C-alpha positions in Angstrom: -15.9 -51.9 -24.3 -14.7 -52.9 -27.7 -11.0 -52.3 -28.6 -10.7 -50.5 -31.9 -7.9 -48.7 -34.0 -8.3 -45.2 -34.6 -6.4 -42.5 -37.0 -5.1 -39.6 -35.3 -4.8 -36.5 -37.2 -3.3 -33.2 -37.1 -6.0 -30.9 -35.7 -7.0 -27.3 -36.5 -3.8 -25.5 -36.4 -5.1 -22.1 -37.4 -5.1 -22.6 -41.3 -1.3 -23.0 -41.1 0.1 -25.6 -43.9 3.4 -27.5 -44.3 4.3 -27.1 -40.5 7.5 -29.0 -39.8 7.5 -32.0 -37.4 10.6 -31.4 -34.8 10.0 -34.0 -32.4 8.2 -37.3 -32.2 7.7 -38.4 -28.6 6.3 -41.8 -29.2 7.0 -44.9 -31.1 5.1 -48.1 -32.0 3.9 -50.3 -28.9 4.0 -47.1 -26.6 1.1 -47.1 -24.2 -0.1 -43.4 -24.0 -2.5 -41.5 -21.8 -4.9 -38.9 -23.0 -3.4 -35.5 -23.5 -0.1 -36.9 -23.7 2.3 -35.3 -26.3 2.6 -37.2 -29.5 4.7 -35.0 -31.6 6.0 -31.0 -31.5 5.3 -28.9 -34.7 7.3 -25.6 -35.2 6.1 -22.8 -37.4 8.3 -19.7 -38.0 6.9 -18.0 -34.9 5.7 -20.6 -32.4 6.2 -24.2 -31.3 3.2 -26.3 -30.5 2.8 -29.8 -29.1 0.2 -32.3 -30.4 -1.7 -34.1 -27.6 -3.0 -37.6 -27.6 -7.0 -37.5 -28.1 -7.4 -40.3 -25.7 -5.5 -43.3 -24.2 -4.4 -46.5 -26.0 -1.6 -48.1 -27.5 0.4 -47.0 -30.5 0.1 -49.4 -33.7 1.5 -47.4 -36.6 3.5 -44.2 -36.6 3.0 -42.2 -39.9 5.2 -39.1 -39.4 8.9 -38.7 -38.7 11.1 -35.6 -37.9 11.5 -33.2 -40.6 8.0 -34.1 -42.1 5.8 -31.2 -43.1 2.2 -31.6 -42.1 -1.1 -29.7 -42.3 -4.4 -29.8 -40.6 -5.8 -33.5 -41.1 -2.4 -35.1 -41.7 -2.0 -38.7 -40.5 0.0 -38.9 -37.4 -0.5 -42.3 -36.2 -2.9 -45.5 -35.6 -4.0 -45.8 -32.1 -5.6 -48.8 -30.5 -8.2 -47.3 -28.0 -11.3 -48.7 -26.1 -13.0 -45.1 -26.8 -15.3 -44.6 -29.5 -14.3 -41.1 -31.2 -15.3 -39.8 -34.7 -12.1 -38.2 -36.2 -12.5 -34.5 -37.8 -11.8 -36.3 -41.4 -14.7 -39.0 -40.6 -16.9 -36.2 -39.6 -16.1 -34.2 -42.9 -16.6 -37.2 -45.1 -20.0 -38.4 -43.4 -23.1 -37.2 -45.5 -26.1 -36.2 -43.6 -29.5 -35.3 -45.2 -30.2 -31.7 -44.8 -33.5 -32.3 -42.9 -31.8 -34.6 -40.7 -29.5 -32.0 -39.9 -31.6 -29.5 -38.9 -33.8 -32.0 -36.7 -30.7 -32.7 -35.3 -29.5 -29.3 -34.7 -33.0 -28.5 -33.1 -32.9 -31.5 -31.0 -36.8 -32.6 -32.2 -35.7 -36.3 -32.1 -33.0 -36.7 -29.6 -32.3 -35.5 -26.1 -30.5 -31.9 -26.3 -29.1 -29.1 -24.1 -28.1 -25.5 -24.0 -24.4 -25.0 -23.4 -22.2 -22.0 -23.4 -19.6 -21.3 -26.0 -16.7 -19.6 -24.6 -13.5 -17.8 -25.9 -10.7 -20.0 -25.8 -6.9 -19.8 -24.8 -6.0 -16.7 -27.5 -2.3 -16.7 -26.0 -2.9 -13.4 -24.1 -4.5 -12.2 -21.0 -5.4 -8.8 -22.5 -8.7 -8.1 -23.9 -9.1 -8.2 -27.8 -11.4 -6.7 -30.2 -14.2 -8.6 -31.6 -14.2 -7.3 -35.6 -16.6 -10.0 -37.3 -19.6 -11.8 -36.4 -20.3 -15.0 -38.4 -23.5 -16.1 -36.3 -26.7 -14.8 -35.2 -29.7 -16.3 -33.3 -31.0 -19.2 -35.1 -27.8 -20.0 -36.9 -27.1 -23.8 -37.6 -23.3 -24.4 -37.2 -21.1 -27.2 -37.9 -18.0 -28.3 -36.0 -14.8 -25.9 -36.6 -16.9 -23.5 -38.6 -15.8 -19.8 -37.9 -18.0 -18.1 -35.1 -16.2 -14.7 -34.5 -13.1 -13.1 -35.7 -10.8 -11.4 -32.8 -8.0 -8.9 -33.3 -5.2 -8.0 -30.7 -2.7 -5.5 -31.9 -0.5 -8.3 -32.9 -2.8 -10.7 -34.9 -6.2 -11.7 -36.3 -7.6 -15.1 -35.1 -10.8 -16.8 -36.0 -12.8 -18.7 -33.3 -14.2 -22.1 -34.3 -17.2 -23.9 -33.3 -16.5 -26.9 -30.9 -19.4 -28.8 -32.1 -22.3 -29.0 -34.5 -25.7 -27.5 -33.3 -27.9 -24.4 -33.3 -27.4 -20.8 -31.9 -30.1 -20.2 -29.4 -28.6 -16.6 -28.2 -25.6 -14.4 -28.9 -24.0 -12.8 -26.2 -21.5 -10.4 -27.9 -21.3 -7.9 -30.7 -18.7 -6.3 -33.1 -16.5 -4.0 -31.2 -16.8 -5.7 -28.0 -13.6 -6.4 -25.8 -13.3 -9.8 -24.7 -10.8 -12.5 -23.0 -10.4 -16.1 -22.5 -13.4 -17.6 -20.8 -16.2 -14.9 -22.1 -19.3 -16.2 -23.2 -19.6 -16.0 -27.0 -23.1 -17.6 -27.7 -25.4 -20.4 -26.4 -26.1 -23.3 -28.5 -28.4 -26.1 -28.8 -26.3 -29.5 -29.1 -27.6 -33.1 -29.2 -26.5 -35.0 -26.0 -25.6 -38.0 -28.0 -23.2 -35.9 -30.0 -22.1 -34.0 -27.0 -20.8 -37.2 -25.3 -17.8 -37.1 -27.3 -17.3 -33.5 -28.2 -15.7 -31.0 -26.2 -18.0 -28.2 -25.0 -15.1 -25.7 -24.6 -13.9 -24.0 -27.9 -10.5 -24.2 -26.5 -8.0 -25.5 -29.0 -4.4 -26.7 -28.1 -2.9 -24.4 -30.8 -4.1 -21.4 -29.7 -0.8 -19.7 -29.4 0.2 -21.0 -33.0 -3.2 -20.1 -34.3 -2.4 -16.3 -33.3 1.1 -16.5 -34.7 -0.1 -18.2 -37.9 -2.7 -15.5 -38.9 -0.4 -13.4 -41.0 1.0 -16.8 -42.8 -2.7 -17.7 -43.5 -3.5 -14.5 -45.0 -0.5 -14.5 -47.0 -1.5 -17.9 -48.6 -4.8 -16.2 -49.4 -2.9 -13.6 -51.3 -1.1 -16.0 -53.5 -4.4 -17.3 -54.5 -5.9 -13.8 -55.4 -6.5 -13.3 -59.0 -7.1 -9.5 -59.1 -6.1 -6.6 -56.9 -8.8 -5.2 -54.6 -10.1 -1.9 -55.2 -8.4 0.6 -52.5 -9.9 3.4 -50.8 -8.5 6.1 -48.7 -6.7 5.4 -45.4 -9.3 6.1 -43.2 -11.7 3.8 -45.0 -9.3 1.0 -45.4 -10.2 -2.3 -43.5 -7.0 -2.8 -41.4 -6.3 -3.3 -37.8 -4.2 -1.3 -35.3 -0.9 -3.0 -35.8 -1.1 -2.7 -39.6 -2.0 0.8 -39.4 1.2 1.3 -36.7 3.4 -0.9 -39.3 2.2 1.0 -42.2 3.1 4.4 -40.4 6.4 3.2 -39.2 7.3 2.5 -43.0 5.8 5.6 -44.4 3.4 3.7 -46.4 0.0 5.2 -47.9 -2.5 2.1 -47.0 -4.7 3.3 -49.8 -2.1 2.1 -52.2 -2.0 -1.3 -50.7 -4.2 -4.2 -51.8 -5.9 -6.3 -49.1 -5.6 -10.0 -49.2 -7.3 -11.0 -46.0 -10.8 -11.9 -45.3 -13.4 -9.3 -47.1 -10.2 -7.2 -48.6 -8.7 -6.7 -45.4 -4.9 -5.5 -45.3 -2.6 -7.6 -43.1 1.0 -7.1 -42.3 2.4 -9.2 -45.0 0.5 -7.1 -47.7 2.5 -3.9 -46.2 5.8 -5.5 -46.4 5.1 -7.0 -49.8 4.3 -3.6 -50.7 7.7 -2.1 -49.7 9.4 -5.0 -51.2 7.9 -4.2 -54.4 8.7 -0.5 -54.0 12.2 -1.3 -53.2 12.8 -3.6 -55.8 11.7 -0.8 -58.5 8.2 -2.6 -59.0 6.1 0.4 -57.9 6.3 4.0 -57.6 7.3 5.9 -54.6 7.6 9.6 -53.4 10.8 8.6 -51.2 14.2 7.4 -52.0 14.0 4.2 -54.3 16.6 1.4 -53.5 17.7 -0.6 -56.3 17.7 -4.5 -55.7 20.9 -6.3 -55.3 22.3 -7.8 -58.9 21.7 -11.4 -59.5 25.4 -13.1 -59.5 26.3 -16.5 -60.5 28.8 -17.2 -57.9 29.6 -20.7 -59.1 31.6 -19.0 -62.0 34.1 -18.1 -59.4 34.6 -21.5 -57.9 33.0 -24.2 -56.2 29.5 -23.0 -54.1 27.1 -24.6 -51.7 23.8 -23.1 -51.1 22.5 -23.4 -47.5 18.5 -22.6 -47.0 18.1 -19.9 -44.0 16.3 -20.8 -41.1 12.8 -19.3 -40.7 13.9 -17.5 -37.6 16.8 -15.8 -39.6 14.5 -14.9 -42.3 12.1 -13.1 -40.0 14.9 -11.6 -38.1 16.4 -10.3 -41.3 13.1 -8.6 -42.3 12.5 -7.1 -39.0 16.2 -6.1 -38.5 16.2 -4.5 -42.2 12.8 -2.7 -41.2 14.1 -1.4 -37.8 17.3 -0.2 -39.4 15.5 1.7 -42.0 12.8 3.2 -40.1 14.7 4.1 -36.9 17.4 6.9 -37.2 20.2 5.2 -35.2 22.8 6.7 -32.9 25.3 4.7 -31.3 27.0 5.8 -27.9 30.3 4.0 -26.8 31.8 3.9 -23.1 33.6 1.4 -20.8 32.8 0.4 -17.0 35.1 -0.6 -14.6 33.9 -3.6 -13.3 36.6 -4.5 -11.0 34.6 -4.4 -7.9 31.7 -5.9 -9.4 33.8 -9.0 -10.7 35.1 -9.4 -7.1 31.8 -9.4 -5.5 30.5 -11.7 -8.2 33.3 -14.2 -7.7 33.0 -13.9 -3.8 29.0 -14.8 -4.1 29.4 -17.4 -6.8 29.2 -20.3 -4.4 26.4 -18.7 -2.6 24.3 -18.7 -5.6 25.0 -22.2 -6.5 23.6 -23.5 -3.2 20.4 -22.1 -4.6 21.1 -23.7 -8.3 22.0 -20.6 -9.8 25.0 -19.3 -11.8 25.9 -15.8 -11.0 27.0 -14.2 -14.4 27.9 -10.4 -15.1 24.8 -10.1 -17.4 22.2 -10.2 -14.1 24.3 -7.2 -12.8 24.1 -5.4 -16.0 20.3 -5.9 -16.0 20.0 -4.4 -12.6 22.0 -1.5 -13.4 20.1 -0.8 -16.6 16.9 -0.8 -14.6 18.5 2.0 -12.5 19.3 3.8 -15.7 15.9 3.5 -17.1 14.2 4.9 -13.8 16.6 7.7 -14.1 15.8 8.4 -17.7 12.3 7.3 -18.3 12.5 8.5 -22.1 14.6 5.5 -22.4 11.7 2.9 -21.0 9.3 4.1 -23.7 8.0 3.7 -27.3 6.3 6.1 -29.9 2.6 5.8 -30.6 1.3 4.4 -33.7 1.3 8.0 -35.3 4.7 9.0 -34.0 3.2 12.1 -32.3 3.2 10.7 -28.6 5.9 9.0 -26.2 4.3 6.1 -24.1 6.2 6.0 -20.7 6.3 2.3 -19.6 5.9 1.9 -15.5 7.3 -1.7 -15.7 10.6 -2.9 -16.4 10.7 -6.1 -18.7 14.1 -6.5 -20.4 14.8 -8.7 -23.8 17.7 -10.5 -23.7 19.3 -11.7 -27.0 20.0 -15.1 -27.2 22.2 -17.1 -30.1 20.6 -20.2 -30.9 21.2 -22.8 -33.8 18.3 -21.5 -35.7 19.2 -17.6 -35.3 18.8 -14.8 -33.0 15.8 -14.8 -30.6 15.0 -12.2 -27.7 13.0 -13.6 -24.8 11.8 -11.2 -22.3 12.3 -11.1 -18.5 9.6 -9.6 -16.5 9.7 -7.2 -13.6 13.5 -7.2 -13.6 13.2 -4.5 -10.9 11.5 -6.6 -8.4 13.8 -9.9 -8.5 16.9 -10.8 -7.0 20.2 -11.3 -8.7 19.8 -15.1 -7.8 16.0 -14.8 -9.1 17.2 -13.2 -12.1 19.8 -15.8 -12.9 17.5 -18.9 -12.7 15.1 -17.3 -14.7 17.5 -16.2 -17.5 19.0 -19.9 -17.4 15.8 -21.4 -17.7 14.6 -19.0 -20.6 17.8 -19.1 -22.5 17.3 -22.9 -22.3 14.0 -23.1 -23.6 15.0 -20.5 -26.5 17.9 -23.0 -27.6 15.4 -25.8 -27.6 13.2 -23.7 -30.0 10.2 -24.0 -27.4 9.6 -20.2 -26.7 6.0 -19.3 -26.8 5.0 -16.0 -28.7 4.1 -14.4 -25.5 7.6 -15.0 -23.9 9.1 -12.7 -26.7 6.5 -9.7 -26.2 6.3 -6.8 -24.0 9.9 -5.9 -23.7 10.9 -2.3 -22.7 14.7 -2.3 -23.6 17.1 -5.1 -25.0 20.5 -6.2 -23.8 22.6 -8.2 -26.6 25.7 -9.7 -24.9 28.8 -10.8 -27.0 30.9 -10.8 -24.0 31.4 -14.6 -24.1 32.5 -14.5 -27.7 34.9 -11.3 -27.9 34.9 -8.1 -29.8 35.5 -4.4 -28.3 32.5 -2.6 -29.7 29.5 -3.1 -32.1 26.3 -1.2 -33.4 23.4 -3.3 -32.1 19.9 -2.4 -34.0 17.3 -1.2 -31.7 14.3 -3.6 -31.4 11.4 -1.6 -32.5 8.9 -0.4 -30.8 11.5 0.0 -28.1 13.8 2.9 -28.4 17.2 1.7 -27.2 19.3 -1.5 -26.9 22.4 -2.1 -24.9 25.6 -3.9 -26.8 27.9 -5.5 -24.3 31.4 -6.7 -25.4 34.2 -8.9 -23.9 35.8 -7.0 -20.6 39.6 -7.1 -20.7 42.5 -6.0 -18.3 43.5 -2.4 -19.2 45.9 0.3 -17.3 44.0 3.1 -15.9 45.8 6.2 -14.4 44.3 6.4 -10.9 45.7 8.7 -7.9 48.9 9.4 -9.9 49.7 5.9 -10.8 48.3 3.4 -13.5 46.6 0.4 -12.2 45.2 -2.9 -13.9 41.3 -2.6 -14.1 38.7 -4.7 -15.7 37.0 -2.5 -18.2 33.6 -3.6 -20.1 32.8 -2.3 -23.3 29.3 -1.0 -23.8 27.4 0.0 -27.0 24.4 2.0 -26.6 22.1 2.2 -29.6 19.0 4.6 -29.6 16.2 6.0 -31.6 17.2 9.5 -32.1 13.4 10.6 -32.7 13.1 10.3 -29.2 16.5 10.5 -27.5 19.0 13.1 -28.4 22.6 12.9 -28.0 23.0 14.8 -24.9 20.3 12.2 -22.7 22.3 9.3 -24.7 25.4 10.3 -23.0 23.7 10.7 -19.3 22.4 7.4 -19.6 25.6 5.8 -20.4 27.3 7.9 -17.9 24.6 6.9 -15.2 25.0 3.1 -16.2 28.7 3.0 -16.1 28.8 4.7 -12.5 26.3 2.0 -11.2 28.3 -0.9 -12.6 31.7 0.7 -11.6 29.9 1.1 -7.7 27.3 -1.6 -7.2 26.2 0.2 -3.8 24.8 3.1 -5.9 22.0 0.6 -7.0 20.8 0.5 -3.4 20.4 4.4 -3.2 
């Protein structure tokens, strides 16, 4: 087979633009295999590896760490013995309309009927079909939108994996679908199908979901006029957007939709709130004036430093949570003298299993016991704020400090895992967080969050509830203190705890009871066995 040079381009990344290259895994002269990672991209919500479309030898590299790329950007030149038409070449090719129809119908070339399936959408849960762009007889081109799906967090368009003609449609608007479900049957030309994947799966499914809001925001910037708004019940918006609007007290009928067909997306709600807070719109509630613009350079030398994407997003979420959740913080101390003695005595045993036994895993176990005793802490308000959803699982978020900012990976089923298992998993996911390789699904589904500053210092702080959770535990640095026990003062290792909770769900008495129960479990670990 004749060797030829091929241009490898950035594939479909869900409409995202100017995504940063954070790692280049190859260099000129490298021999690579098909599906081997070439570069790693990072958006503000997800990290994605771009694989090699085929085996070959790297001839020329066109990107470097720090570059911003979009779909179709030139990555590298590859010497390959495969013949594969790049997406750009396919786009530039001109096909007479008549021949295109003949090709789709298979009148002049061998063709076959194949199934088009739901690709990897970053979740195992069923999602809703909210729009159908095809019907029987529709002629499709590669990467054209087939259907639009909506989860409770994002909207995603599913593209066609090849060109052809739809012969049968298997789903309809309103259906619930999962990865692998059949969307439609399509007739494709065998010659084309040889070099095209039948599966609709893209290597960027997780990023596609995370970037939906960003794509729709870009559409908003290009909008020339405001959409006509209607009553809330008639507004085109998904459950996640309606939930956010309810939390922020926003009337959706006053929000202009920038998404497809005038759909209101989360960024539209955030922009509406921002406009109101800055005095650019009317509000029936309290108007907060914007901060004054100050030229700090007139006081001395300054330097402007750009905030990381994670810090920007965290700032927005923290501000929303602080404004919408009525916080109360309960403070207490736990005597962990015996716990620490037990930990020290079993560190070597844990090290044999490759684990580092830290105080945090003991706290996680004690928190789960408290959540079982007080289930209103393991809950969330529904989107209307009228019902409390009690969770029967115990997934704990653990705040991790990274160079880019604070992230909260979730450890699942804490109640079912041993201290050593939790230590291993906590170390692995913390490492992944600091390397910027967490997937969106690894930061979802938490019931309760723990933010530990014990390794740094401090005696107490007020952690902000990670909505839609209803409580968060802050852990500060432990220290030896004198405690009056049996008519004498004894040195005891005391651990400061700060419990913040949503006062709409939890009253002060229950907050105090939860902390007392938690302190009791940490003071005497034997109670966790009861």
